[in-house]
C-alpha positions in Angstrom: -132.9 -9.2 -0.2 -135.5 -7.1 -2.0 -133.5 -7.2 -5.3 -133.2 -11.1 -5.0 -137.0 -11.3 -4.5 -137.7 -8.9 -7.5 -135.3 -10.9 -9.7 -137.0 -14.2 -8.7 -140.4 -12.7 -9.4 -139.2 -11.4 -12.8 -137.7 -14.8 -13.7 -141.0 -16.5 -12.9 -143.0 -14.0 -14.9 -140.7 -14.5 -17.9 -140.9 -18.3 -17.7 -144.7 -18.2 -17.6 -145.1 -15.8 -20.4 -142.6 -17.7 -22.6 -144.4 -21.0 -22.1 -147.7 -19.3 -23.0 -146.3 -18.3 -26.4 -145.0 -21.7 -27.4 -148.3 -22.6 -29.1 -151.3 -24.9 -29.0 -149.2 -28.1 -29.0 -147.7 -27.2 -25.6 -151.3 -26.8 -24.1 -152.4 -30.2 -25.4 -149.3 -31.8 -24.0 -150.1 -30.3 -20.7 -153.6 -31.8 -20.8 -152.1 -35.2 -21.2 -149.5 -34.8 -18.5 -149.6 -36.7 -15.2 -149.9 -33.5 -13.3 -153.6 -33.2 -14.3 -155.9 -32.7 -11.3 -159.3 -34.3 -11.4 -162.0 -32.6 -9.5 -164.5 -35.0 -8.0 -167.6 -34.3 -5.8 -166.9 -34.8 -2.1 -168.7 -37.6 -0.4 -169.6 -37.9 3.3 -166.9 -40.6 3.7 -164.2 -38.6 1.9 -164.7 -35.7 4.2 -164.3 -37.9 7.3 -167.6 -36.8 8.8 -168.6 -38.8 11.9 -171.1 -41.5 11.2 -174.7 -40.7 11.8 -176.1 -41.5 15.3 -177.8 -44.8 15.7 -181.6 -44.4 15.4 -183.5 -43.9 18.6 -186.0 -46.7 18.8 -188.6 -46.7 21.5 -189.7 -50.0 23.2 -192.7 -49.7 25.5 -191.7 -52.9 27.3 -188.4 -51.3 28.5 -188.2 -48.7 31.3 -188.9 -45.0 30.5 -189.6 -41.8 32.4 -192.2 -39.2 31.5 -190.6 -35.8 31.9 -193.5 -33.5 31.2 -197.1 -33.7 30.0 -199.9 -31.1 29.5 -203.4 -31.0 28.1 -204.1 -29.5 24.8 -206.3 -29.3 21.7 -205.2 -30.4 18.3 -206.4 -29.0 15.0 -205.7 -32.4 13.3 -209.2 -33.6 14.3 -212.2 -33.3 12.0 -214.4 -32.8 15.1 -214.8 -29.1 15.7 -216.6 -29.4 19.0 -214.2 -29.6 22.0 -216.9 -30.0 24.7 -215.8 -33.6 25.2 -212.3 -32.4 26.2 -213.6 -30.4 29.2 -212.2 -32.0 32.3 -210.4 -34.8 30.4 -206.9 -35.5 31.7 -204.6 -38.3 32.4 -202.0 -38.4 35.2 -198.3 -39.1 34.4 -198.7 -42.5 36.3 -201.7 -43.4 34.2 -199.9 -42.2 31.0 -197.0 -44.6 31.7 -199.5 -47.5 32.1 -201.3 -46.6 28.9 -198.0 -46.5 27.0 -196.9 -49.8 28.5 -200.3 -51.4 27.6 -200.4 -50.2 24.0 -199.1 -51.8 20.9 -197.6 -50.5 17.7 -200.2 -50.1 14.9 -200.1 -49.5 11.2 -201.5 -46.4 9.5 -204.3 -48.4 8.1 -205.2 -49.9 11.4 -205.1 -46.4 13.0 -207.4 -45.1 10.2 -209.9 -47.9 10.5 -210.0 -48.5 14.3 -209.5 -45.2 16.0 -211.2 -41.8 16.3 -209.1 -38.7 16.0 -210.4 -36.3 18.7 -209.3 -32.8 19.3 -208.4 -33.7 23.0 -204.8 -34.5 23.5 -202.1 -34.8 26.2 -198.7 -34.0 24.9 -195.3 -34.3 26.5 -191.8 -35.7 26.5 -190.4 -38.9 27.8 -186.9 -40.4 28.0 -185.7 -43.9 27.5 -182.0 -45.1 27.4 -180.9 -41.5 27.2 -183.0 -40.8 24.1 -185.7 -38.1 24.2 -189.1 -38.6 22.6 -192.1 -36.3 22.1 -195.5 -38.0 22.5 -199.2 -37.0 22.0 -201.9 -39.1 23.5 -205.3 -38.7 21.8 -208.6 -39.1 23.6 -209.5 -41.6 20.9 -207.3 -44.3 22.6 -204.1 -43.9 20.6 -200.9 -42.0 20.7 -197.9 -41.2 18.6 -194.3 -41.0 19.7 -191.5 -39.3 17.8 -187.8 -38.6 17.9 -185.7 -36.7 15.5 -185.7 -39.5 13.0 -188.6 -41.8 13.9 -192.4 -41.6 14.4 -194.5 -44.5 15.8 -198.2 -44.9 16.3 -199.6 -47.0 19.2 -203.1 -48.0 19.9 -204.6 -49.0 23.3 -207.1 -51.9 23.1 -206.9 -52.8 26.8 -210.3 -53.0 28.5 -208.9 -51.8 31.8 -207.6 -48.6 30.1 -210.9 -47.6 28.5 -211.6 -45.4 31.6 -208.8 -43.0 30.5 -210.1 -42.3 27.1 -213.1 -40.5 25.7 -213.7 -43.0 22.8 -212.6 -46.6 22.7 -211.2 -48.2 19.5 -213.1 -50.5 17.3 -212.6 -54.2 18.3 -209.1 -55.5 17.8 
């Protein structure tokens, strides 16, 4: 058995070395042969990866549940004084109402109509099995984000002004 293996190995080595000495013509013929392998970059589809999850889209008109919320201070505000934040809080029930009563706003509208205060309430909520982080600012606005989406909402409702430190500019 070992002799047959050694003989086969010797035969393969001789065949390879003989073909290498047959000259440049043989190499160019190999390049033109149908056995040529082309290397192409792999794509997501060619590797059979599962398709990406559908984007998590929040709709404040559909049911959601607040899981957690807590007061905090953000360093994103230009106001350095946090005295206005003392004692400011919003219950989870009121947070749910604020979120329901708000509407999506553009970045320009946010910039022109809302104050960015250091006072925030941040937390998590869930809707249709999707988790979202939120941060409500004392300036009557909040943002909501998931792994792939971020939305800004503003609250212009007169009945919700009592929950905020500063109301927005007129709608």
